[in-house]
C-alpha positions in Angstrom: 0.1 0.1 -0.1 3.0 2.2 0.2 3.0 2.9 -3.6 -0.2 4.8 -3.2 -1.1 8.5 -1.4 -4.5 7.8 -0.9 -7.4 5.0 -1.3 -10.7 5.4 -3.6 -13.3 3.1 -1.9 -16.3 2.5 -3.8 -19.4 0.3 -2.9 -22.1 -1.0 -5.3 -25.0 1.6 -5.6 -28.1 -0.3 -4.7 -31.2 0.2 -6.7 -33.8 2.8 -5.6 -36.7 0.5 -6.3 -36.9 -0.8 -2.6 -34.9 -0.8 0.9 -31.9 -2.7 1.7 -31.7 -5.9 3.6 -28.9 -8.1 5.1 -28.0 -9.3 1.5 -27.0 -6.5 0.9 -25.1 -5.3 3.9 -23.2 -8.6 4.2 -22.4 -8.7 0.6 -20.9 -5.2 0.1 -21.1 -2.6 2.7 -20.4 -4.0 6.2 -17.0 -5.4 5.0 -16.4 -1.7 3.0 -17.1 0.0 5.7 -14.6 -1.9 8.0 -12.1 -1.3 5.4 -12.5 2.4 4.9 -12.6 2.7 9.2 -9.1 0.9 9.2 -7.6 3.0 6.5 -8.9 6.1 8.6 -7.4 4.6 11.7 -4.0 4.3 10.4 -4.2 7.6 9.1 -4.2 6.9 5.4 -5.9 9.3 3.2 -9.3 8.2 1.6 -12.6 9.0 0.4 -15.5 6.5 0.7 -18.4 6.8 -1.8 -21.9 5.2 -2.2 -25.0 6.3 -3.6 -28.2 5.1 -5.2 -28.9 3.9 -8.6 -32.1 5.3 -9.8 -32.3 4.4 -13.5 -34.0 1.6 -15.4 -36.9 -0.3 -16.3 -37.8 -2.3 -12.8 -38.2 1.5 -11.4 -40.7 2.9 -14.3 -42.5 -0.5 -13.9 -43.0 0.2 -10.0 -43.9 3.7 -10.7 -46.5 2.3 -13.5 -47.6 0.1 -10.6 -48.3 2.6 -7.9 -49.5 5.1 -10.4 -46.7 7.4 -9.6 -43.4 9.1 -11.4 -40.3 7.4 -11.6 -38.5 10.7 -10.0 -41.4 9.6 -7.2 -40.2 6.3 -6.7 -36.4 7.3 -6.7 -36.9 10.2 -3.8 -38.8 7.7 -1.7 -36.3 4.7 -1.8 -33.4 7.1 -1.9 -34.4 8.5 1.5 -35.0 5.1 3.0 -31.7 3.5 1.9 -29.9 6.9 2.8 -31.4 7.5 6.6 -30.9 3.7 7.3 -26.9 3.5 6.1 -26.4 7.0 8.3 -28.1 5.6 11.4 -26.6 1.8 10.7 -23.0 3.4 10.6 -21.8 2.7 7.2 -19.5 6.0 7.4 -19.9 7.2 3.6 -18.2 10.7 2.8 -20.9 11.0 0.7 -23.6 9.0 -0.6 -25.2 10.6 -3.7 -27.8 9.4 -6.3 -27.7 9.1 -10.5 -30.6 11.5 -10.9 -28.4 14.1 -10.0 -27.7 16.9 -12.6 -23.7 16.6 -12.1 -24.5 12.9 -12.9 -26.2 13.2 -16.1 -24.1 15.9 -17.3 -20.6 14.0 -16.5 -22.3 10.7 -17.9 -23.6 13.0 -21.1 -19.7 13.9 -21.4 -18.3 10.5 -20.9 -20.3 9.0 -23.6 -19.7 11.8 -26.1 -16.3 11.9 -25.7 -15.7 8.0 -26.7 -18.6 8.6 -29.3 -16.4 11.6 -30.5 -13.4 9.4 -30.7 -15.5 6.6 -32.7 -14.9 4.4 -29.8 -18.6 2.7 -30.3 -20.3 1.0 -33.1 -23.5 1.3 -34.3 -26.1 -1.8 -34.8 -29.8 -1.6 -35.9 -31.8 -4.7 -34.7 -35.7 -5.7 -34.6 -37.1 -5.1 -30.9 -40.6 -5.3 -29.7 -42.6 -2.1 -30.0 -46.0 -1.4 -28.6 -47.9 0.9 -31.3 -50.6 1.7 -28.7 -48.3 2.6 -26.0 -45.9 3.9 -29.0 -43.0 3.1 -27.1 -40.2 0.3 -27.8 -40.2 -2.0 -24.9 -37.6 -3.0 -22.8 -37.3 -6.8 -21.6 -39.2 -6.2 -18.4 -41.8 -4.8 -20.1 -42.9 -8.1 -22.5 -44.5 -10.9 -20.7 -45.6 -14.4 -22.7 -45.1 -18.3 -22.0 -41.6 -19.9 -21.2 -40.3 -22.2 -23.5 -39.1 -24.3 -21.5 -41.2 -24.5 -18.2 -44.7 -23.4 -19.6 -44.9 -20.5 -17.1 -47.4 -18.4 -18.6 -46.0 -14.9 -17.2 -42.3 -15.6 -18.1 -40.5 -12.2 -18.7 -38.6 -11.2 -21.8 -35.4 -11.6 -20.2 -36.0 -14.2 -17.6 -38.5 -16.8 -16.4 -38.8 -16.4 -12.4 -40.6 -20.0 -12.5 -37.5 -22.0 -13.8 -34.7 -19.4 -13.3 -33.9 -19.9 -17.0 -32.6 -16.5 -18.9 -34.5 -15.6 -22.1 -34.5 -13.3 -25.1 -38.1 -11.4 -25.7 -38.3 -13.1 -29.0 -37.9 -16.7 -27.0 -41.3 -16.4 -25.5 -44.4 -18.0 -26.6 -47.2 -15.5 -27.7 -45.5 -12.5 -25.9 -47.8 -9.4 -24.9 -46.7 -5.9 -23.9 -47.5 -5.7 -19.9 -48.3 -2.3 -20.5 -51.5 -2.5 -22.9 -51.7 -5.9 -23.1 -51.5 -6.1 -27.2 -49.4 -8.3 -29.1 -46.0 -6.1 -30.2 -44.9 -5.8 -33.1 -40.9 -6.3 -34.0 -39.7 -2.9 -35.3 -36.0 -2.2 -36.2 -34.2 0.1 -34.1 -30.4 1.9 -33.6 -28.4 1.6 -30.8 -24.8 2.4 -30.3 -22.7 -0.9 -28.6 -19.4 -0.5 -26.5 -17.1 -3.5 -28.3 -15.8 -5.5 -25.7 -14.4 -8.0 -27.7 -11.6 -5.2 -28.6 -10.6 -5.0 -25.4 -10.5 -8.8 -24.6 -6.7 -9.1 -25.4 -5.9 -6.0 -22.6 -8.5 -7.6 -20.3 -6.6 -11.1 -20.3 -3.3 -9.7 -19.4 -4.7 -7.0 -16.9 -6.6 -9.3 -14.8 -5.5 -12.9 -15.4 -1.8 -11.9 -15.3 -1.5 -9.0 -13.1 -4.5 -9.6 -10.9 -3.8 -12.9 -9.9 -4.0 -11.9 -6.2 -7.8 -11.1 -6.6 -9.9 -13.3 -4.6 -10.7 -16.8 -5.9 -14.4 -16.3 -7.0 -13.9 -12.8 -8.8 -10.6 -14.3 -10.8 -12.4 -17.5 -11.4 -15.8 -15.6 -13.2 -13.6 -13.2 -14.9 -11.4 -15.9 -16.2 -14.6 -17.7 -17.4 -15.8 -14.9 -19.4 -12.6 -13.9 -20.7 -12.6 -17.6 -21.9 -15.8 -17.5 -23.6 -15.1 -14.6 -25.5 -16.7 -11.1 -25.1 -19.3 -9.9 -27.5 -20.4 -6.2 -28.2 -22.5 -4.7 -25.6 -25.3 -2.0 -26.0 -24.6 1.5 -24.1 -28.2 2.9 -25.4 -32.0 1.8 -24.9 -35.3 3.1 -25.9 -36.6 4.4 -22.6 -38.1 7.6 -21.6 -36.1 7.1 -17.7 -32.6 7.9 -17.4 -29.9 9.9 -18.8 -30.7 10.9 -22.4 -28.3 9.8 -25.3 -26.8 13.3 -26.2 -27.1 13.1 -29.7 -29.4 14.5 -32.1 -30.2 11.5 -33.8 -31.3 9.8 -30.3 -33.9 11.4 -29.2 -36.0 8.8 -27.2 -33.1 7.0 -26.0 -31.3 6.9 -23.2 -27.9 5.3 -21.8 -28.6 1.7 -20.7 -28.4 1.8 -16.9 -25.5 -0.2 -16.5 -23.3 2.2 -18.6 -24.6 5.2 -16.4 -24.8 3.5 -13.0 -20.3 2.9 -12.4 -20.1 6.5 -13.9 -22.0 7.2 -10.5 -18.8 6.8 -8.5 -17.4 9.5 -10.6 -19.9 12.0 -10.1 -20.5 11.2 -6.5 -16.8 12.0 -6.1 -17.1 15.2 -8.0 -20.2 16.6 -5.9 -17.8 16.1 -2.7 -15.0 18.0 -3.6 -13.5 20.1 -6.4 -10.1 17.8 -6.8 -12.3 14.8 -7.7 -9.7 14.8 -10.8 -6.8 13.3 -8.1 -9.1 10.2 -7.1 -9.9 9.6 -10.6 -6.5 10.5 -12.6 -3.7 9.9 -10.6 -2.0 7.0 -10.6 -0.9 7.5 -7.2 -4.6 6.6 -6.0 -5.6 3.2 -5.1 -9.3 2.4 -6.4 -11.2 -0.6 -4.4 -14.9 -1.4 -5.6 -17.1 -3.3 -3.2 -19.6 -5.0 -4.6 -21.6 -8.3 -4.5 -20.9 -11.2 -6.8 -23.6 -10.4 -9.4 -22.1 -7.3 -10.1 -18.4 -9.1 -10.7 -18.6 -9.0 -14.6 -19.6 -4.8 -14.4 -16.6 -3.9 -12.4 -14.0 -5.7 -13.1 -14.5 -6.0 -17.2 -16.8 -3.8 -18.2 -16.5 -0.6 -16.4 -12.5 -1.2 -16.7 -13.1 -1.3 -20.3 -14.8 1.8 -20.4 -12.5 3.4 -18.5 -9.9 2.0 -20.7 -11.5 3.6 -23.6 -11.7 7.1 -21.9 -8.1 6.8 -21.6 -7.5 9.3 -18.5 -9.0 7.4 -15.7 -7.6 5.2 -13.2 -8.4 1.3 -12.9 -9.4 -0.2 -9.6 -6.8 -2.4 -7.7 -9.1 -4.6 -6.5 -12.3 -5.6 -6.3 -13.2 -8.1 -3.0 -16.5 -9.2 -4.1 -18.3 -11.5 -1.6 -21.0 -14.0 -2.6 -24.8 -14.3 -1.4 -26.6 -14.4 2.0 -29.3 -16.1 2.2 -32.0 -16.0 5.1 -32.9 -19.3 7.3 -31.8 -21.7 3.9 -33.6 -19.7 1.6 -32.3 -17.4 -1.1 -33.1 -13.8 0.0 -36.0 -12.1 -2.5 -37.0 -8.8 -2.5 -40.1 -9.8 -4.6 -41.5 -12.5 -1.7 -40.6 -10.3 0.9 -38.3 -13.0 2.1 -35.4 -10.6 3.4 -34.6 -8.8 6.7 -34.9 -5.1 5.8 -32.3 -3.2 7.6 -34.5 -0.2 8.3 -37.1 -2.6 9.9 -34.3 -4.0 12.2 -33.1 -0.8 13.0 -36.8 -0.2 14.6 -37.4 -4.0 15.9 -33.4 -3.7 17.7 -33.3 -0.2 18.9 -29.3 0.4 19.8 -28.0 -2.5 18.8 -26.2 -1.8 15.2 -23.0 -3.6 16.4 -24.8 -6.9 16.8 -25.7 -7.2 13.3 -22.7 -5.9 12.2 -20.9 -8.3 14.0 -22.9 -11.3 13.0 -23.1 -10.5 9.1 -19.1 -10.0 9.5 -18.6 -13.4 11.5 -21.1 -15.1 9.0 -20.0 -13.5 6.1 -20.3 -15.1 2.6 -16.6 -14.3 1.7 -16.0 -17.1 -0.3 -19.1 -18.9 -0.8 -22.6 -18.5 0.0 -23.9 -18.5 3.7 -27.0 -18.7 5.8 -28.3 -15.8 8.2 -30.2 -17.3 10.5 -32.0 -15.6 14.0 -31.2 -18.4 16.3 -27.7 -17.9 15.1 -27.6 -14.2 15.1 -29.2 -14.7 19.5 -26.2 -17.2 19.9 -23.4 -15.3 18.6 -24.7 -12.1 20.4 -25.4 -13.9 23.8 -22.5 -16.4 23.5 -19.7 -14.0 22.2 -20.5 -10.5 22.2 -22.1 -11.1 26.2 -20.4 -13.8 27.7 -16.7 -13.0 26.2 -16.3 -9.4 25.1 -18.7 -8.2 27.6 -17.9 -9.9 30.5 -14.4 -9.1 30.0 -14.9 -5.1 29.8 -17.4 -5.6 32.6 -15.2 -7.7 34.8 -12.0 -5.4 34.5 -14.2 -2.2 35.1 -16.2 -2.9 38.4 -13.0 -4.4 40.0 -11.5 -1.7 39.1 -14.3 0.6 40.8 -14.8 -1.9 43.5 -11.3 -2.2 45.2 -9.7 1.3 43.6 -12.8 3.8 43.1 -12.3 3.8 39.3 -8.8 4.8 39.6 -6.3 3.3 37.2 -4.1 1.3 39.5 0.0 1.5 38.9 1.5 -1.4 37.3 3.9 -3.2 39.5 6.8 -5.8 38.9 5.5 -8.3 36.2 5.4 -12.0 36.6 6.6 -14.2 33.5 2.6 -15.1 33.0 2.4 -10.8 32.9 5.0 -10.8 29.9 3.8 -14.2 27.8 0.1 -11.8 28.1 1.7 -8.7 27.1 3.5 -10.5 24.1 0.4 -12.0 22.6 -1.3 -8.7 22.3 0.8 -7.6 19.4 0.5 -10.7 17.8 -2.9 -10.7 17.4 -2.8 -7.1 16.4 -0.5 -8.2 13.7 -2.7 -10.7 13.0 -5.8 -8.7 12.4 -3.9 -6.4 10.2 -2.9 -9.0 8.0 -6.5 -10.0 7.6 -7.9 -6.9 7.0 -4.9 -6.1 4.5 -5.9 -9.0 2.5 -9.9 -8.4 2.8 -10.8 -11.3 5.2 -13.0 -9.6 7.3 -14.2 -12.8 9.1 -10.6 -14.0 10.4 -9.9 -10.4 11.3 -13.0 -10.1 13.7 -12.3 -13.7 15.0 -8.7 -12.5 16.1 -10.1 -9.4 17.5 -12.4 -11.5 19.8 -9.2 -13.6 20.8 -7.7 -10.6 22.4 -10.9 -10.5 24.3 -10.6 -14.0 24.9 -7.1 -13.6 26.4 -8.6 -10.8 28.7 -11.0 -13.3 30.2 -8.2 -15.6 30.6 -6.1 -13.7 32.0 -8.5 -12.6 34.6 -9.3 -16.2 35.5 -6.2 -17.3 36.0 -5.0 -14.8 38.1 -8.2 -14.3 40.3 -7.6 -10.9 41.4 -10.8 -11.2 43.8 -8.9 -14.2 46.0 -5.6 -11.8 45.8 -7.3 -8.8 47.1 -7.0 -9.5 50.8 -3.3 -10.8 50.3 -1.7 -8.9 47.8 -3.0 -5.4 46.6 0.1 -4.4 45.0 -0.4 -7.7 42.3 -3.9 -6.5 42.2 -3.2 -3.4 40.9 -0.9 -5.2 38.5 -3.2 -7.8 37.2 -6.2 -4.8 36.6 -4.0 -2.3 34.7 -3.4 -4.8 32.4 -6.9 -5.7 31.9 -7.6 -2.2 31.5 -4.8 -1.7 28.7 -6.4 -4.8 26.8 -9.4 -2.9 26.7 -8.3 0.4 25.7 -7.0 -2.0 22.8 -10.0 -3.8 22.0 -11.5 -0.4 21.9 -9.4 0.5 18.9 -9.2 -2.7 17.8 -12.9 -3.6 17.0 -14.0 0.3 15.9 -14.3 -0.7 12.4 -16.3 -3.8 13.3 -18.4 -2.5 15.9 -17.7 1.2 15.9 -21.0 2.4 18.4 -19.4 -0.4 20.9 -16.1 0.9 20.6 -17.0 4.7 21.6 -19.1 2.9 24.6 -16.3 1.4 25.4 -14.0 4.7 25.4 -16.9 6.3 27.2 -16.7 3.6 30.4 -12.7 4.2 30.3 -13.1 7.6 30.1 -10.5 8.0 27.2 -10.0 9.7 23.7 -9.5 7.3 20.7 -6.4 5.2 20.7 -4.5 5.6 17.8 -3.6 2.9 15.7 0.1 2.3 16.3 -0.3 2.6 20.1 -1.8 -0.4 20.7 0.1 -2.6 23.3 1.4 0.6 24.8 0.4 1.3 27.8 -2.1 4.0 27.0 -4.4 4.5 30.3 -1.9 6.2 32.9 -2.0 5.4 36.7 -3.7 7.5 38.2 -6.7 8.4 35.8 -10.4 8.5 36.5 -12.5 6.1 34.7 -16.0 6.7 33.9 -18.8 5.0 34.9 -19.0 1.3 34.1 -21.6 -0.2 32.5 -23.2 -3.4 30.3 -21.4 -3.0 26.6 -23.7 -5.6 25.4 -27.4 -6.8 26.3 -28.5 -10.3 26.4 -31.6 -11.0 23.6 -34.2 -13.1 24.7 -36.0 -16.0 22.7 -39.6 -13.6 22.6 -37.4 -11.0 20.7 -35.9 -14.0 18.4 -39.6 -15.7 18.3 -41.2 -12.7 17.0 -38.8 -12.3 14.1 -38.9 -15.7 13.2 -43.1 -15.4 13.3 -43.0 -12.8 11.0 -40.6 -15.0 8.3 -43.1 -17.6 9.1 -45.9 -15.2 8.0 -44.1 -14.2 5.2 -43.8 -17.9 4.1 -47.3 -18.5 4.6 -48.4 -15.7 2.5 -46.6 -16.6 -0.5 -47.5 -20.2 -0.2 -50.9 -18.7 -0.7 -50.1 -16.5 -3.6 -49.1 -19.1 -5.4 -51.9 -21.3 -4.7 -54.1 -22.3 -7.6 -56.5 -19.2 -8.2 -60.2 -20.3 -8.1 -62.1 -22.0 -10.6 -63.8 -19.5 -13.5 -67.8 -18.9 -13.3 -70.1 -20.0 -15.7 -70.3 -17.9 -18.7 -73.0 -15.4 -18.9 -75.0 -13.4 -21.6 -73.2 -9.9 -22.7 -76.7 -8.3 -21.8 -76.4 -9.3 -18.6 -73.1 -7.8 -18.0 -74.3 -4.4 -20.0 -77.0 -4.5 -17.2 -74.2 -3.2 -14.7 -73.2 0.2 -14.4 -70.0 0.8 -13.1 -67.9 4.4 -12.7 -65.0 5.6 -11.9 -65.5 7.4 -8.4 -63.7 9.0 -5.6 -63.9 8.5 -1.6 -64.4 12.1 -0.2 -64.9 10.6 3.7 -64.8 7.7 5.7 -65.2 6.1 9.0 -65.6 2.5 10.7 -69.1 1.3 11.6 -69.5 1.4 15.0 -69.6 -2.6 16.6 -68.4 -4.0 13.7 -64.7 -5.6 12.6 -65.0 -5.5 8.8 -67.8 -2.8 7.8 -66.5 1.2 6.7 -69.2 3.8 6.1 -67.9 5.5 2.9 -68.7 8.8 1.0 -68.3 8.4 -2.9 -68.1 11.2 -5.4 -69.8 8.9 -8.6 -69.8 12.0 -10.4 -73.3 11.3 -11.3 -73.8 12.2 -6.9 -72.3 11.7 -4.0 -73.6 8.5 -1.8 -73.0 6.5 1.1 -71.7 3.0 0.5 -70.7 0.4 3.1 -68.3 -1.8 2.5 -66.3 -4.7 4.0 -62.5 -3.1 4.1 -62.2 -2.0 7.6 -59.9 -4.9 8.4 -57.5 -3.5 5.3 -57.4 -0.1 5.6 -57.8 2.6 7.9 -60.2 5.4 6.8 -57.5 7.9 6.6 -56.1 5.9 4.1 -59.2 5.3 1.8 -60.2 8.9 1.9 -59.2 10.1 -1.6 -59.0 6.9 -3.0 -60.1 6.4 -6.9 -62.5 3.6 -7.1 -64.5 1.4 -9.3 -68.3 1.4 -7.9 -71.4 -0.7 -9.0 -74.1 2.1 -9.0 -77.0 0.5 -10.2 -76.9 -2.2 -7.5 -79.6 -2.3 -5.5 -79.7 -0.2 -2.2 -79.2 -2.7 1.0 -79.5 -1.4 4.9 -76.2 -2.3 6.4 -76.2 -2.0 10.6 -79.0 1.1 10.2 -76.9 2.4 6.9 -78.6 2.8 3.7 -75.7 1.3 1.2 -76.3 2.9 -2.3 -73.8 0.6 -4.4 -70.9 -1.8 -4.3 -66.9 -0.8 -4.5 -65.5 -3.2 -6.6 -62.2 -5.2 -5.1 -60.0 -8.2 -5.3 -59.6 -10.5 -3.0 -56.0 -12.4 -2.0 -56.0 -16.0 -1.7 -55.2 -14.9 2.2 -58.3 -13.0 2.3 -57.0 -9.7 1.8 -58.5 -7.4 -0.2 -57.3 -4.3 -2.9 -59.1 -1.4 -4.9 -59.8 -1.8 -8.4 -58.9 0.9 -9.8 -57.8 2.4 -13.0 -53.9 3.0 -13.7 -54.5 6.5 -14.1 -56.6 9.6 -12.4 -59.7 9.6 -14.7 -63.0 11.8 -14.2 -65.5 11.0 -11.4 -68.6 9.2 -13.4 -66.3 8.0 -16.4 -68.1 4.6 -17.4 -66.0 1.5 -16.9 -66.8 -0.9 -19.7 
């Protein structure tokens, strides 16, 4: 590391269509934060870059489903993600976003430079087009029957039932997810980065010059390179993203895979006017922390982009982790099978470090690993509380009891004392070695070995027995224990920073510099702070609550996947035509007294304002439904319910679990509009 003057650390940009979960934390953000905090403790110059990835099709689909704009979606989740990271202690120097003006300008300039220098190739291809929607369809906007398993709702890029990767043209009977119409194939032009031209250089740079990369990273890169690289489109037909800065490319944006990594650069530019020294000075060491699904983008595609541009440095290392599973099953945002960070912070207030510790101790560094709530509880109670916390508590309480909380003088050392003191720098060296090589799990084990050393030393010397016969010996023992506690406050800070600050409060000391660990940094005569518990035990009830939540999610998923009810017998069109269904708006709502399900709604039907009694009170609060646009059957014969005359019926969709959802237009229409 001595050949570099500074460090640029980036983390994969979380996609702003949902919150952050423990898989993201274990794979990317916790190891990155550990490494950055370690570098800062050692006095290294470092900038830590994060931000939200806010472009792409999934965001537009989510916005369409919710009847809001893509900007509404990214604004919501950017705020949730940013606030969660801050509360969890991920110590970014900046957490930016790719919808910012700086990012759009920089991405456009990056593309334009490559375009002007002839670094792209142009290709025309046939792509599905929805005539009614007036747009080309991204893969996720096309659904049809999977040719492999027969799933009727396979997407144009993948069948989620069997997991097979697809092209949209592979689907049987494809339809537009926007209008439901059958799309037509239409010619469109795009610009491609010819990755094949960089294949020889990439083989040399990765396979020869970076053999020190983690085996999972190196192996995936080698597999891709051995199979040969193909040109990859950098533009697409979409209306959400960074517009392609060419007159002939109206209605096209930069492909999200192209603009997202430029987000690291734009974030640095927002952070400091000296951003170029971090991106263009060869004395800067750049490291990308990512999950395994991003290895190809950060090791092959982004470096090819930077090489094509010509003025940027390349990553020195990309220490990607594998995936974290949850209770033996793959984490899935679509199935809500996850532990969400913002919910954890609410359910386990003040216990950020417990999750940081468990995710590091169980990190999927070389293979997929599993998170279970029972393991979470066991590691907290049996390791943090019983080992680390126990040592600190005993050392502080004994000092308070025997010497009024004043650090005693160190007397003559025994051979055992010297043996214990000699072991401290050996453990510190092992921690450093593991951190330098991105083995965070092993580094944490060594930290805990220092706490174990302290516990063993106290157990072996038994100062509570010696106090009556050899006070001088007790002073030496506790002096050594307090030095060891001070070392632990520094050594463990990258991993559990909140607890390190708390421990320094108990010791009443300022942060101990990394290079001073092992010295006598807590002077004799120093007044300690008030001792307390560093960690608290987690009870069975708290864990069962989380297990029950997951079991409920599993049950919901099973019910959602259950067979839908059979269709009812056909009716004549004239029977259907008798129903007068209109768009209406709820203007007032209140629960019906002494009932569980009923809610009294006042609905503007466009014809009149009327009262409807609806059985939705188990699933909606009155304040949630006011202003809601609904579909209402207006010519239903009035009916008396709990003494209230109900003049119509609100149309609802019922899930397999009995929960209800409004049937409504996908965009605002005038009250009274007919639904047919």
